[in-house]
ROPAVO-428946 format. One record per atom (N, C-alpha, C, O): x, y, z. Coordinates in steps of 0.001 Angstrom, whole numbers, padded with zeros to 6 digits, always signed. Layout:
<nodes>
XYZ...
</nodes>
This chain:
<nodes>
+000663-001337-000036+000239-000434-000021+001020+001284+000397+001350+001591+001542+001183+002229-000865+001846+003601-001154+001284+004228-000160+002065+005134+000132+000336+004267+000559+000307+005350+001209+000766+004767+002407+000964+003558+002525+001006+005920+003641+001703+005482+005269+000669+006652+006373-000324+007368+006246+001247+006428+007004+000451+006785+008464+001342+007549+009318+002494+007116+009339+001116+008537+010002+001609+008876+011108+001786+008111+012456+000879+007803+013228+003221+007840+012609+003322+006950+013714+004696+007930+014334+005411+007840+013336+005222+008487+014972+005709+009537+015828+007203+008536+016478+006812+007535+017078+008755+008676+016435+009564+007545+016441+009572+006958+017961+010217+005931+018174+008952+007518+018890+008244+006966+020385+006625+007541+020360+006041+007748+021424+006204+007690+019516+004781+007557+019589+003848+006485+019083+003290+006591+017991+003703+005578+019786+002754+004386+019349+002161+004789+019107+001902+005954+019407+001274+003733+018064+000028+003458+016783-001287+004269+017808-002214+005028+017524-000957+003857+018667-002744+003879+019221-003013+005655+019679-004009+006066+020273-001930+006437+019251-002361+007315+019149-001459+008457+018190-000969+009548+018483-001482+007809+017147-001286+008389+015831-002617+008830+015021-003352+008145+014310-002700+010535+015448-003777+011234+015416-004056+011474+014222-005246+011336+013941-003274+011833+013289-003150+012261+011769-002739+011408+011238-001804+010656+011513-003650+011467+010130-004329+010560+008347-002447+011379+007732-002241+012592+007767-001374+010329+007244-000639+010829+006492-001139+010747+004706-001186+009548+004430-001325+011170+004086-000488+011070+002815+000224+011434+002020+000653+012562+002261+000675+010877+000890+001901+011450-000034+001623+011969-001383+001330+011187-002287+001697+013240-001576+000680+014015-002885+002281+013259-003783+002183+012418-004676+003485+013753-003322+004678+013555-003710+005786+012666-003499+005388+011801-002719+007142+012429-003856+007486+011511-002753+009509+012282-002998+010304+012694-003843+009301+011948-001235+010564+013130-000996+010532+014062-001643+009661+014201-002502+011837+015317-001325+012390+016420-001638+013003+016933-003184+013972+016500-003808+012018+018048-003534+013118+018585-004487+014159+019039-004394+014952+019198-005322+014360+019388-002989+015416+020056-003084+016540+019498-001972+016721+020044-000884+016933+018855-002225+017769+017789-001213+018830+017993-000725+019118+017104+000077+019821+019006-000852+020886+019565-000519+021273+019962+000574+022470+020055+000845+020391+020242+001330+020373+021217+002386+021598+020345+003657+021614+019194+004093+022411+021432+003886+023624+020840+004385+023384+019639+006017+023923+018587+006360+022086+020704+006756+022227+019952+008027+020526+018421+007719+020007+017890+008701+020180+018171+006623+019169+017257+006890+019564+016373+006231+020176+016330+005164+018986+015244+007275+019732+013780+006421+018623+013053+005984+018665+011970+005401+017453+013807+006343+016280+012438+005521+015978+012500+004518+014939+011847+004424+016276+012962+003481+016004+013144+001761+017711+012613+001261+017880+012404+000059+018654+012461+002023+020020+012319+001245+020217+011157+000140+021064+010377+000575+019747+010756-001125+020187+010131-001861+019215+009579-002258+019417+008618-003000+017552+010012-001882+016493+009685-002486+015632+010198-003625+014894+010940-002976+015256+010300-004790+015170+010893-005859+014002+011832-005436+013245+011622-004489+013979+012585-006033+012278+013076-006194+011510+013046-006938+011922+012744-008058+010222+013279-006828+008800+012924-008261+007563+012739-007939+007157+012085-006978+006481+013718-009300+005589+014068-008477+004686+012723-008175+005250+011629-008213+003783+012780-007982+003280+011237-007400+001782+011483-008900+000861+012203-008515+001686+011126-009853+000435+010697-010640-000991+011308-010357-001120+011039-009162-001910+011835-010662-003063+012242-009814-003551+010610-009708-004265+010696-008710-003595+009547-010010-004531+008818-010701-004297+007673-009073-005137+007016-008458-002506+007894-008785-001868+007142-007687-002290+007751-006506-002806+007088-005607-002097+009094-006418-002992+009682-005011-004342+009122-004782-004591+008452-003780-005377+009436-005865-006673+009161-005898-007303+007619-005406-008326+007238-004836-006089+006985-005966-005487+005563-005630-005577+005562-004145-006549+005147-003514-004593+006011-003685-004757+006191-002439-006001+006793-001434-006381+006148-000457-006384+007664-001677-007716+007925-001338-008800+007017-001254-009574+006872-000308-008780+006473-002244-010163+005393-002510-009315+004508-001641-010399+004574-001062-008879+004105-001276-008206+002831-000350-008761+002874+001279-009326+001975+001903-008297+004592+001841-008672+005322+002618-010248+005101+002554-010808+004639+003548-010731+005311+001797-012665+005654+001938-013068+003755+001985-014140+003359+002441-012212+002991+001543-012681+001555+000700-012996+001092+002552-014026+000605+003019-011527+001514+003384-011479+001343+004612-012297+001730+006034-012814+001112+006964-012146+002798+005728-013399+003440+006657-015289+002870+006281-016337+002687+006900-014837+002800+005099-016395+001633+005395-016449-000060+005928-017327-000631+006574-015059-000623+005341-015179-001622+005819-015027-001770+007432-015206-002775+008119-014698-000652+007766-014784-000525+009415-016333+000607+010133-016637+000877+011295-016761+000868+009248-018409+000880+009463-018672-000598+009615-018626-001260+010651-018921-000942+008541-019733-002152+008531-018879-003579+009807-019433-004658+010019-017959-003303+010240-017491-004347+011137-018189-003647+012649-018580-004469+013478-018318-002313+012948-019079-001470+013978-020201-002230+013752-020147-003327+014307-021434-001964+012974-022655-002703+012711-022683-003931+013228-023554-004302+014014-021704-004663+012809-021598-006460+012806-021463-006660+014165-022066-007658+014559-020652-005809+015321-020330-006057+016284-021509-005205+017446-021615-005493+018638-022147-004335+016860-023602-003565+017837-023096-002554+018182-023599-001931+019117-022047-002125+017590-021932-000621+018083-021633+000253+017009-020682+000989+016746-023004-000111+016308-024020+001263+015714-023567+001807+014265-024208+002610+013586-022015+001056+013838-021415+002679+012813-020050+003417+013408-019122+003930+012782-020296+003260+015108-019558+003827+015427-018022+003449+015505-018029+002383+014889-016774+003658+015867-015535+003408+015305-015057+003879+017265-014509+004843+017800-015840+002157+017904-015966+002892+018980-014303+002031+019801-013288+001863+019125-014381+001699+020991-013678+001103+021294-013322-000048+021688-012317-000387+022313-014613-000936+021108-014763-002677+021165-014341-002547+019719-013558-003461+019460-014580-001688+018574-013661-001980+017391-012728-001664+017085-012101-002322+016255-012176-000387+017688-010522-000669+017878-009864-001687+017909-008991-001852+017057-010129-002753+019010-009949-003782+019913-009948-004854+019075-009108-005750+019153-010888-004824+018229-011005-005941+017585-010241-005934+016239-010233-007002+015626-009478-004681+015597-009042-004604+014519-007446-004323+015413-006514-004810+014773-007036-003692+016641-005642-004084+016226-005517-005265+017474-004662-004961+018306-006224-006548+017734-006141-007302+017903-006286-008701+016610-006423-009913+016770-006224-008204+015869-007155-009428+014743-005866-009179+014141-005429-008028+014133-004935-010533+013424-003537-010767+013141-004235-010611+011631-003590-009922+010840-005354-011123+011206-005769-010799+009710-005562-009273+009627-004861-008933+008674-006041-008233+010453-006145-006891+010048-004533-006420+009153-003522-007022+009516-004428-005555+008237-003511-005261+008105-003361-003332+008654-004266-002550+008946-001305-003036+008592-001535-002094+008722-001961-000730+008788-001819+000167+009618-002736-000868+007261-002978+000427+006801-004353+000396+007958-004570+001169+008892-005087-000706+007528-006320-000718+008216-006247-000235+010032-007253+000069+010674-004942-000261+010558-005041-000366+011767-004821+001189+011896-005290+001843+012828-004122+001679+010954-003691+003606+011015-004984+004202+010925-005386+005106+011658-005541+003727+010111-007145+004395+009572-008248+003931+011105-008881+004858+011611-008336+003005+011507-008963+003020+012572-008386+003783+013457-009163+004653+013852-007413+003827+013910-007055+004582+015011-006989+006250+014263-006504+006558+015352-007012+007328+013611-007157+007489+013088-008532+008520+013437-008585+009525+014145-009735+007741+012531-011124+007213+012722-011664+007732+014359-012481+008574+014733-010917+006935+014952-011154+006748+016000-010884+008023+017392-011536+008016+018437-009968+008862+017112-009707+009884+017722-010785+011281+017103-011151+012427+017367-010875+010557+016457-011770+011842+015303-011272+012856+015435-012330+013427+015697-010610+013575+015485-010045+014887+015386-009907+015205+013923-009929+016383+013565-009766+014236+013063-009769+014391+011475-008442+014943+010369-008522+014815+009147-007157+015613+011140-006107+016309+010491-005809+015205+009701-006070+014003+009738-005012+016170+008770-004642+014486+007493-003349+015725+007472-003478+016948+007418-002137+014924+007535-001043+015120+006528-000521+015432+005360-000518+014436+004636-000201+016104+004991+000473+015631+003303+001813+015468+003183+002371+016241+002404+002492+014647+003761+003572+013933+004027+005058+014190+002855+004663+013949+001714+005852+014401+002855+007167+014666+002136+007188+016297+002672+006519+016896+003513+008195+016669+001839+008826+018174+001531+008054+019454+001444+007883+020472+002114+007545+018766-000052+007384+020772-000912+005806+019933-001730+006080+019532-002862+004380+019667-001323+003575+019197-002278+002968+020516-003060+001850+020416-003566+003619+021611-003150+003188+022532-003380+003984+023026-004197+004079+024235-004409+004986+021696-005028+005582+021978-006231+004562+021252-007652+004896+021216-008836+003202+020707-006997+002547+020137-008088+001958+021105-009174+001898+022300-008883+001598+020759-010180+000607+021825-010424-000482+022524-009924-001252+021594-009688-000940+023326-009671-001679+024005-008923-003740+022613-009397-004571+021912-008818-003374+023122-010749-004252+022417-011080-004687+020749-010617-005880+020448-010584-003868+019962-010351-003687+018821-009578-003720+018565-008068-004379+017779-007387-002801+019476-007768-002970+019643-006329-004451+020133-006200-005151+019179-005859-004983+020977-006312-006245+021032-006370-007197+019928-006542-007747+019497-005528-007500+019348-007819-007920+018113-007504-007781+016795-006790-008566+015847-006803-006972+016882-006351-006436+015595-005382-007232+016510-003777-008074+015942-003083-006783+017769-003520-007638+017935-002445-008748+018119-002224-009135+018537-001132-009523+017850-003206-011152+018402-003390-011566+017319-002944-012256+017234-001929-011075+016027-003879-011033+014251-004115-010858+013768-002681-011338+012650-002496-010218+014407-001494-009814+013519-000707-011054+014488+000322-011300+014194+001492-011615+015486-000322-012517+015760+000968-013545+015816+000819-014337+016213+001674-013962+015277-000777-015246+013980-001371-015059+013081-000953-016043+012607-000385-014017+012384-000918-013908+011089-000315-013975+010396+000916-014190+009194+001072-013730+011442+001956-013061+011008+003205-013725+011247+004218-013060+011892+005029-014811+011010+004576-015367+012103+005141-015548+012357+007432-015921+011609+008336-015092+013620+007378-014773+013676+009434-013285+014649+008799-012360+014825+009592-013225+014962+008015-011978+016095+007515-011801+017147+008265-012544+017975+007740-011163+017780+009387-011510+019009+010060-010019+020129+009429-010062+021359+009410-008741+019217+008942-007817+020090+008728-006607+019626+008135-005734+019393+008971-006394+019490+007350-005208+019581+005881-004142+019830+005728-003994+020490+004698-003198+019627+006276-001756+020659+006385-001015+019799+005301-001221+018709+004767-000071+020771+005217+001192+020352+004184+002783+021051+004314+002772+022277+004204+004038+020468+004518+004851+021617+003891+005056+021909+003148+004641+021347+002134+005740+022854+003100+005553+023378+001293+007023+024618+001784+007373+025036+002888+007535+024863+000457+009250+025452+000775+008674+026675-000179+007770+026696-001014+009788+027900+000409+008935+029738+000412+009406+029386-001670+008694+029454-002672+010978+029012-001471+011094+029305-003296+009972+028567-003423+009229+029357-002841+009260+027666-003728+008232+027287-004552+006559+028410-004176+005721+028777-005000+006582+028584-003204+005871+029396-002996+005468+030576-003917+004553+030832-004700+006663+031207-003418+006673+032602-004075+006024+032486-005454+005010+033058-005853+006763+031685-006053+006862+031314-007702+005012+031374-008023+004553+031876-009049+004347+030896-007170+002689+030657-007237+002260+032559-007386+002871+033598-007133+001096+032268-007850+000304+033540-007705-000045+033291-006508+000173+032271-005854-000927+034801-006036-001743+034846-005369-003274+034292-005353-003915+033965-004354-003667+034270-006611-004660+033722-006818-004665+031945-006936-005603+031214-006617-003765+031664-007307-003462+030006-007061-003535+029787-005612-004444+029159-005070-002789+030193-005157-003087+030088-003147-004531+030016-002768-005109+029138-002127-004929+030958-003218-006273+031602-003097-007326+030075-003111-008173+029846-002248-007024+029172-004280-007490+028647-005106-007058+027036-004104-007848+026206-003653-005992+027051-004044-005791+025949-002911-005954+025561-001965-005920+024387-001597-006218+026725-001249-007114+027223+000138-007883+026948-000080-008014+026014+000711-009008+026987-000809-010438+026632-001137-010654+025336-001091-011626+024749-000617-009469+024796-001735-009734+023242-002158-009557+022139-001096-009808+020939-001203-008994+022928+000110-008858+022348+001333-007763+022413+002242-007764+021917+003368-006627+023178+001598-005499+022935+002236-005698+023691+003156-005759+024848+002740-005878+023583+004581-005651+024768+005976-004511+025364+006249-004362+026581+006354-003325+024182+006422-002155+025077+007289-000914+024806+006484-001092+023700+005972+000151+025239+006159+001131+025325+005429+002325+025065+006743+002331+025794+007735+003116+024133+006593+004530+024637+007577+005646+024294+006667+005814+023257+006025+006466+025492+006741+007523+026548+005999+008829+026091+006432+008966+026477+007593+009700+025547+006105+011453+025166+007470+011787+026659+006477+012259+026751+005344+011319+027722+007445+012710+029211+007342+014026+028699+007822+015100+028671+007222+013740+028320+008963+015331+027409+009370+016672+029092+010235+017471+029124+011171+016087+030332+009002+017011+031608+009159+016776+032638+008337+016603+032613+007119+016779+033344+008913+016771+034837+007912+017849+035325+007280+017780+036273+006498+019145+034584+007635+019900+035675+007196+020397+034779+005828+020178+033579+005662+020985+035512+005076+021351+035198+003412+022554+034644+003330+022865+034087+002277+023283+034681+004209+024444+034227+004802+024618+032946+005008+025448+032333+004336+024011+032445+005786+023652+031498+006384+022513+030476+005682+022631+029361+006190+021625+030509+004838+020991+030395+004344+021603+029720+002618+020937+028970+001905+023016+030256+002289+023950+030010+000946+024735+029299+001560+025305+028548+000769+025189+029096+003006+025555+028481+003290+025794+026965+003780+026835+026322+003917+024790+026718+003939+023757+026026+004385+022686+025324+002553+021774+024570+002215+023468+026061+002117+022209+025710+000767+021035+025420+000851+020684+024247+000981+020143+026475+000792+019307+026062+001849+018235+026068+000493+017293+025288+000639+018249+027025-001118+017518+027307-001969+016966+027953-001575+015956+027751-002250+016701+028737-000910+016188+029961-000834+016250+031114-000187+016549+030871+000982+016115+032254-000368+016214+033214+000540+015639+034031+001052+014483+034104+000635+016071+035237+002344+014945+035943+003158+014261+036383+002042+013123+035927+002151+014332+036875+001268+012912+037752+000062+011961+036476+000068+010884+036397+000659+012618+035413-000769+011555+034314-000629+010772+034529+000884+009825+035314+000842+010976+034112+001779+011035+033661+002820+009369+034619+003446+008286+034259+003907+009863+035615+003189+009118+036893+003101+007948+036675+002342+006866+036264+002761+008351+037077+000841+006742+037106-000292+006439+035984-000276+005533+035831-001095+006775+034755+000376+006070+033331+000621+005192+033006+002232+004388+032136+002565+005717+033990+002844+004903+034154+004161+003823+034645+004075+002760+034030+004149+004023+036297+003839+002476+036553+002968+002152+036224+001790+002004+037317+001243+002050+035842+001424+001207+034541+000253+000194+033700+001546-000919+034144+001827+000684+032649+002135-000160+031895+002726-001292+032905+003205-002517+032935+003087-000287+033757+003825-001213+034498+004811-002349+034724+003999-003385+034062+003950-001922+036083+003152-003208+036250+001931-004205+035771+002004-005337+036136+002320-003405+034231+001451-004873+033203+001177-005103+032737+001953-004885+031529+002039-005635+033402+002883-006039+032442+004314-005707+031237+004694-006531+030419+005102-004096+030956+004562-003927+029859+005281-003281+030259+006845-002865+031393+007083-003270+029293+007730-002785+029014+008770-001506+028825+008260-001355+027933+007425-000094+029830+008781+001346+029091+008971+002509+029188+010197+002897+029857+011154+002680+028313+009611+003721+028043+010826+005011+028065+010072+005087+027874+008858+006296+028376+011079+007648+028976+010074+008841+028444+011742+009092+028924+012848+009230+027211+010931+010162+026596+011515+011424+027314+011809+011838+028297+011194+012058+026658+012923+013602+028047+013068+014359+027393+012991+013927+026258+013191+015666+027406+012739+016649+026440+013593+017721+027181+014718+018760+027690+014296+017418+027197+016039+018439+028005+016677+019830+026804+017097+019927+025670+017567+021190+028427+016336+022071+027253+016489+023182+027116+015136+024403+027011+015030+021828+027193+014035+022163+027234+012684+023431+027798+012032+024129+027317+011139+023565+029182+012856+024884+030171+012699+025957+029678+012941+026937+030171+012382+026117+028661+013757+027409+027972+014417+027689+029979+015022+027127+031055+014815+028774+029520+015741+029482+030342+015913+029814+031648+015546+029958+032610+016300+029907+031615+014534+030667+032904+013350+029742+034067+013102+029859+035276+013303+028639+033198+012524+027567+034367+012312+026031+034000+013260+024941+034195+012722+026139+033398+014859+025341+033986+015472+024524+034276+015614+023440+033755+015350+024926+035773+016362+024035+037192+016079+023982+037883+014296+023421+038903+014697+024054+038030+013397+023419+037839+012569+021966+036791+012218+020878+037143+011761+022499+035220+012682+021438+034349+012173+020347+034741+013132+019173+034492+012859+020720+035389+014322+019155+035660+015355+018132+036784+015216+016912+036785+015379+019334+038118+014728+018848+039708+014350+018020+039282+012858+016895+039522+012420+019012+038653+012437+017885+038860+010373+016692+037659+010334+015688+037538+009632+017275+036816+011429+015822+036275+011273+014751+036518+012101+013793+035856+011702+014367+037445+013488+013824+038120+014008+013039+039357+012662+011826+039565+012629+014056+040034+011667+013863+040756+011142+012724+040093+010603+011566+040452+010819+013181+038773+009647+012313+038356+008643+010532+038011+008948+009399+038012+008466+011493+037697+010316+009920+036918+010758+008562+038575+011074+007348+038768+011020+009641+039247+011344+008965+040637+011867+007769+041008+010166+006767+041712+010041+008282+040425+009494+008103+041114+008121+006862+040492+007272+006195+041037+006393+006729+038767+007982+005334+037354+007615+005043+037755+009153+005611+038775+008761+004688+037997+010673+003647+037928+011308+003193+036547+011368+002049+036536+011822+003689+035167+011050+003392+033744+010842+002163+033382+012753+002025+033770+013913+001848+032786+012130+000695+032551+013262+001671+031723+013721+002110+032452+014611+002305+030783+013770+003450+030306+014701+004778+030222+014373+005299+030404+013273+005230+029960+015316+006453+030275+015213+007704+029213+015644+008410+029538+016599+007887+028346+015159+008411+026344+015721+009662+026987+015985+010022+027935+015288+010612+026392+017278+011622+026296+017923+012480+025149+017225+011756+024179+017449+013270+024797+016715+013710+023325+016506+015546+023389+016096+016238+023498+015083+015757+023238+017671+016866+023469+018060+018513+022586+017128+018506+021356+017085+019599+023271+016562+020106+022434+015658+020885+021408+016219+021454+021815+017232+021140+020185+015941+021724+018935+016220+022435+018401+014907+021772+018623+013894+023616+017756+014706+023840+017838+013230+024141+016007+013740+024497+015485+014797+023748+015425+012253+023848+014067+012242+024656+013777+011793+025151+014763+011247+025482+012532+011554+026657+012360+011026+026035+012147+009375+024904+012501+009042+026953+011551+008537+026782+011684+007238+025950+012965+006710+025425+012772+005614+025798+013851+007111+025889+015587+006428+026496+015803+006279+027446+015577+007029+026648+016688+004804+027529+017941+004826+028117+018680+005892+029312+018944+006020+026706+019147+007023+027381+019973+007917+028303+018543+008923+029189+018991+009651+028194+017591+008950+028910+017117+009531+029803+017496+009271+030327+018295+010047+030552+017091+007891+031532+017103+007463+032096+018514+007723+033288+018414+008013+031762+019517+007724+032033+020445+007784+032637+020777+009385+033850+020845+009585+031843+020930+010246+032207+019985+011416+034102+019842+011910+035000+020504+012430+033862+018634+011369+035192+017720+011371+036306+019070+010966+036819+019933+011679+036390+018797+009543+036608+019837+009044+037435+020916+009566+038564+021206+009172+036491+021720+010876+036540+022701+011076+035853+024163+010840+035708+025207+011478+035455+023547+009337+034713+024555+008588+033352+025013+009411+033002+026105+008963+032566+024611+010336+031423+025111+011222+031359+024225+012485+031046+023084+012823+032063+025968+013253+032079+025310+014706+030551+025715+015704+030239+026867+016009+029893+024676+016018+028278+024977+016752+028690+025788+017972+029662+026040+018685+027580+026015+017830+027229+026880+019926+026818+025433+020718+026261+024405+020335+027391+025893+022049+026999+025553+023140+025866+025350+022983+025460+025619+021852+024819+024790+024001+023695+024773+024509+023317+026018+025089+022271+026648+024940+024750+026389+026061+023981+027837+026388+024367+029296+025983+024175+030365+026563+024882+029036+024977+025232+029655+023382+024400+030177+022870+024241+031325+022456+023427+028717+022899+022250+028814+021817+020746+029127+022183+019797+029213+021405+020764+029342+024155+019461+029910+024635+020354+031599+024813+019473+032418+024550+021394+032211+025068+021307+032721+024416+021240+033626+023376+021212+034836+023602+021205+033064+022005+020480+033241+020612+019081+033561+020918+018376+034532+021196+019005+032271+020734+017138+032313+021504+016794+033571+022172+015978+034209+021507+017079+034038+023064+017250+035278+024019+017038+036436+022731+015926+036706+022276+017994+036898+022369+018701+037832+021251+017845+037747+019454+017978+038577+018554+017002+036456+019428+015437+036581+018604+014445+037240+019042+013981+038301+018622+013932+036218+020399+013010+036659+020684+012810+038356+021200+011695+038879+021187+014137+039150+021675+014321+040501+021961+013426+041259+021182+012300+041753+021234+014455+041137+020396+014072+041379+018820+013253+040998+018223+013308+041385+017056+012101+040114+018552+010716+040421+018240+009719+041407+018140+009658+042100+019156+008808+041743+017135+008416+043276+017589+006934+043123+016471+006738+042250+015625+006582+043589+016617+005259+043884+016192+004105+042861+015947+003101+043108+015279+004369+041722+016552+003814+041252+015357+002667+039965+016597+002733+040102+017819+001887+039024+016042+001011+038349+016666+001105+037220+016957+000024+036656+017126+002427+036337+017158+002698+035181+016331+002929+034134+017971+003262+034591+019064+002625+032681+017635+002598+032226+019110+003751+031080+018897+003682+030055+018218+005244+031771+019997+005638+030608+019570+006192+029283+020723+006555+029369+021896+006099+028404+020051+006545+026803+020527+007699+026181+020761+008565+026211+019887+007848+025737+021562+009564+025056+021835+009254+023849+022006+010049+023302+022770+008310+023067+021572+007490+021523+022625+008535+020881+021391+007972+020788+020300+009814+020479+021421+011092+019619+020953+011518+019386+021665+011743+020293+022467+011989+018030+021993+012989+017159+023186+014736+018707+022850+015328+019579+023487+014742+018024+021350+016410+019615+021272+016292+020912+021439+017252+021667+021289+014881+021393+021830+014542+022423+023072+015248+022097+024171+014820+021164+024851+016651+022889+024639+016945+022844+026133+015778+023755+026623+015536+023183+027686+014942+024732+026564+014037+025345+027637+012737+025271+026567+012683+026000+025576+011556+024152+026956+010337+023705+026214+009417+024871+026931+008366+025155+026357+009691+025444+027941+008783+026585+028422+008830+027846+028329+008369+028699+029088+009841+028029+026644+009534+029227+026791+008826+029584+025118+009277+029833+024000+007960+029486+025527+006319+029467+024494+005489+030410+025209+005527+030507+026435+004586+031247+024317+003597+032220+024391+003571+032914+022960+004338+032573+022060+002538+034004+022820+001699+034734+022212+002590+036026+022029+002843+036657+023056+003095+036485+020823+003660+038386+020914+002216+039142+021150+001138+038769+020687+002397+040018+021782+003127+040547+022659+003090+040030+024047+003802+040501+024935+002705+039581+024130+001849+039646+025811+002741+038746+026619+003038+039326+027664+003141+037862+026558+004152+036837+026560+005266+037297+026422+005897+036870+027389+006083+038068+025662+007238+038329+025631+007912+038584+026960+008760+037933+027571+007460+039412+027157+008108+038930+029063+008811+038312+029732+009915+038500+030245+007775+037174+029697+007302+036086+030473+008267+034891+030047+008546+033900+030721+008709+035221+028772+009755+034144+027608+010852+034450+028394+011390+033710+029218+011204+035771+028042+012664+036623+028156+012963+036551+029355+014013+037091+029703+011929+035696+030595+012207+036055+032506+012629+033983+032258+013364+033356+033022+011917+033385+031035+012777+031837+031314+013726+031792+030962+014679+031482+031676+013813+032079+029756+015563+032513+029653+016232+032935+030135+017017+032055+030489+016580+033975+030512+016721+034464+032536+017462+033699+033085+018652+033383+033078+016214+033357+033743+016283+032473+035109+016969+031233+034613+016751+030388+035481+017428+030892+034001+018380+029516+033207+019465+030100+033041+020501+029582+033456+019467+031305+032398+021022+031833+032579+021618+031544+033410+022657+030892+033514+020464+032417+034634+021481+032580+035883+021624+032365+036929+021833+033046+037932+021423+030578+036560+021861+029582+037084+023174+029253+037103+023837+029057+036085+023665+029168+038442+024636+028777+038704+025378+027862+037520+024736+027352+036601+026635+027747+037655+027131+026242+036385+027016+025254+036382+026878+024421+035487+027081+025194+037962+026890+023548+038384+025544+022907+037800+025472+021910+037081+024261+023882+038375+023052+023931+038294+022585+023670+036498+021602+022999+036183+023469+024317+035527+022626+025172+034132+023249+023535+033901+022291+022768+033799+024709+022740+033782+024905+021234+033885+024126+020468+034363+023590+019965+033375+023453+019790+035718+022458+019516+035566+021355+019657+035581+020581+019093+036354+021058+020484+034676+019411+021017+034020+019686+020248+032941+018832+019488+032484+021210+020388+032287+021088+019899+030724+020991+018705+030831+020217+018025+030157+021680+018316+031604+021824+016312+031983+020075+015760+031917+019591+014826+031278+019549+016549+032655+017955+016248+033050+016753+015964+031629+015884+015191+031222+017752+017676+031193+016642+017790+029856+016982+016565+028501+016033+016107+027865+018346+016166+028209+018763+015830+027620+018423+014296+027790+018243+013550+026828+018358+013922+029043+017345+012480+029236+016303+012272+029404+015855+011194+029794+015441+013637+029050+013979+013380+028869+013613+013879+030511+012415+014154+030433+013831+014006+031235+013338+014543+032439+013181+015843+032936+012915+016147+034099+013306+016364+032275+012912+018260+032515+012035+018792+031627+011998+018056+030641+011509+019469+031545+011014+020531+030531+011213+022184+031160+010947+023187+030497+011645+022195+032323+011690+023486+032805+012801+023618+033730+013587+022744+034094+012758+024618+033995+014144+025322+035580+013267+024804+036807+013781+024179+037734+011620+025172+036736+011420+024594+037708+010941+023137+038226+010432+022834+039305+011374+022073+036750+011288+020878+037280+012935+020841+038152+012932+020328+039271+013792+021192+037797+014819+021106+038702+015181+021416+039885+016224+021055+040430+013962+022406+040541+013857+023054+041885+012737+022096+042781+012115+022370+043808+012763+020531+041716+011678+019835+043086+013027+019034+043850+013699+018240+043192+013275+019260+044973+013889+018347+045733+014662+017362+045385+015884+017217+045391+012896+016034+044768+013070+014835+044726+013495+014594+043365+014256+013658+043119+013081+015334+042499+014017+015497+040861+015676+015685+041338+016448+014728+041278+016092+016988+041795+017632+017153+041969+018232+016216+042403+019164+015829+041698+017992+015531+043596+018513+013954+043633+018741+013052+043186+019614+012282+043587+017703+012809+041799+017741+011742+041587+018828+012360+040280+019924+011847+040055+018376+013319+039655+019638+013767+039087+021319+013971+039432+022212+013972+038584+021496+014145+040940+022694+013992+041441+023094+012888+040974+024014+012706+040175+021982+011650+041769+022316+010379+041757+022330+009650+040292+022891+008558+040200+021798+010169+039298+022014+009983+038176+023789+009948+037579+024615+009118+037198+023697+011135+037761+025158+012083+036808+026299+011518+037729+027317+011241+037095+026368+011253+039256+027237+009801+040019+027710+008596+039064+028849+008354+038666+026417+007857+038791+026525+006557+038341+026629+006793+037198+027321+005776+037146+026624+007193+036049+027058+007572+034739+028547+007859+034836+029351+007001+034471+028918+008950+035278+030302+009087+035611+030941+008127+035990+032140+008235+035732+030627+007129+036551+031662+006121+037544+030923+005048+036106+031806+005076+035249+030113+004459+035737+030221+003496+035012+030618+003678+033291+030590+002948+032301+030957+004952+033564+031332+005612+031647+033018+006294+032167+033879+006849+031484+032998+006091+033061+034381+007236+032877+034149+008310+031757+034846+008722+030830+033519+008453+031987+033052+010423+030323+032744+011030+031961+032562+010695+033132+032837+012099+031083+032867+013572+032231+031710+013721+031202+031404+013198+030131+031095+014897+032217+029452+015050+032073+029283+015964+030939+028094+016068+030637+030200+016771+030093+030009+017439+029051+029515+016138+027973+028468+016085+027328+030432+015312+028009+030402+014189+026698+029090+013223+027168+028469+012620+026293+028777+013130+028306+027137+012086+028133+026020+013622+028188+025192+013082+027455+025633+014475+028355+024958+015374+027664+025060+015313+026865+024007+015394+026234+026571+015083+025887+026345+015414+024384+025426+014109+023438+024509+014105+022617+026330+013038+024146+025640+011752+023485+024270+011334+024330+024073+010129+024174+023253+011956+025185+022054+011779+025526+021383+012797+024649+020237+012412+024420+021673+014064+024009+021090+014212+022804+020909+014502+021295+020164+015149+020559+022453+013323+021189+022305+013111+020180+021663+011613+020162+021892+010918+019172+021077+011231+020940+019802+009800+020728+018587+010408+020017+017733+009661+019540+018484+011740+019931+017280+012370+019266+017228+012793+018103+016205+013381+017750+018454+012587+017069+018436+012770+016221+017979+011702+015119+017972+012009+013927
</nodes>
């Protein structure tokens, strides 16, 4: 079956709430120096007939689930009884199980996976979206990744047509607003294209999430990266700003740069300082900033501008004002997924557990704490 469904690396199938469909294969711009996901994979547009066949498959599965529900006396509902039968029946395939879980949660969210579905011809994308909405009942939101250089080439009328066909939300990997950083990372977009694309998405009536990557400028361009990214975000005023702090996977060009000394990464504390500089310079916007990812050191740096800006800065300052040893201990706990904010470190029982874990890890491995923290962080790559 050529379609797949969301199942994150630490998320069990029973919590897979979004239905993922493929309108394209992989990424049309797979040279980004920090991205390991699409390396060596060819890109292609999927034929509209294939996309429709996948949508039909989902529709047929939903019909079969409804019939099963009636046979079990559940009146057509995708109830716990139906879910239990599907998940425990070895005759049921993976796709049926994922569609059943999606229907059971009832949130109706669909995510068009791979990196840039808007590279499709507008007429094909519009037809696929309309077909999806027609054939699959209960959809409340359709989301896709998109690239700024692609969106910038589409007219506003095209974007409005795509919106009216059923695409509600677009996620863009802005990563940086610095043209220097974007060129070095071979992102394939400029700051001007990011601004043009972001404004176009919003004017078309879609919700826009912009992903930025603290640390992407390294030591050399940290300040420029923060200030120029703030400038671009101020010009766009996206609905969401999502932080995804840089980590460098082996096998990527950026990892080679690291080994050759061409790129010097920031330490955790300097990344936090860079985020502070970014937040400090976000002005005149109404975006909601989120830090909901384990790679971010401070998960509680979140809120909506302008009201929550002082609170976000205070959360950052609270961490930076900790004694050196407390910051080390916090980083250990965060990279071990035990902490979300400095408040968690203040819990005496948690602190005692972290102190004990630190002693045991150092004794068992013979490694210093900085090395252990890095290894714990790298497990999430």
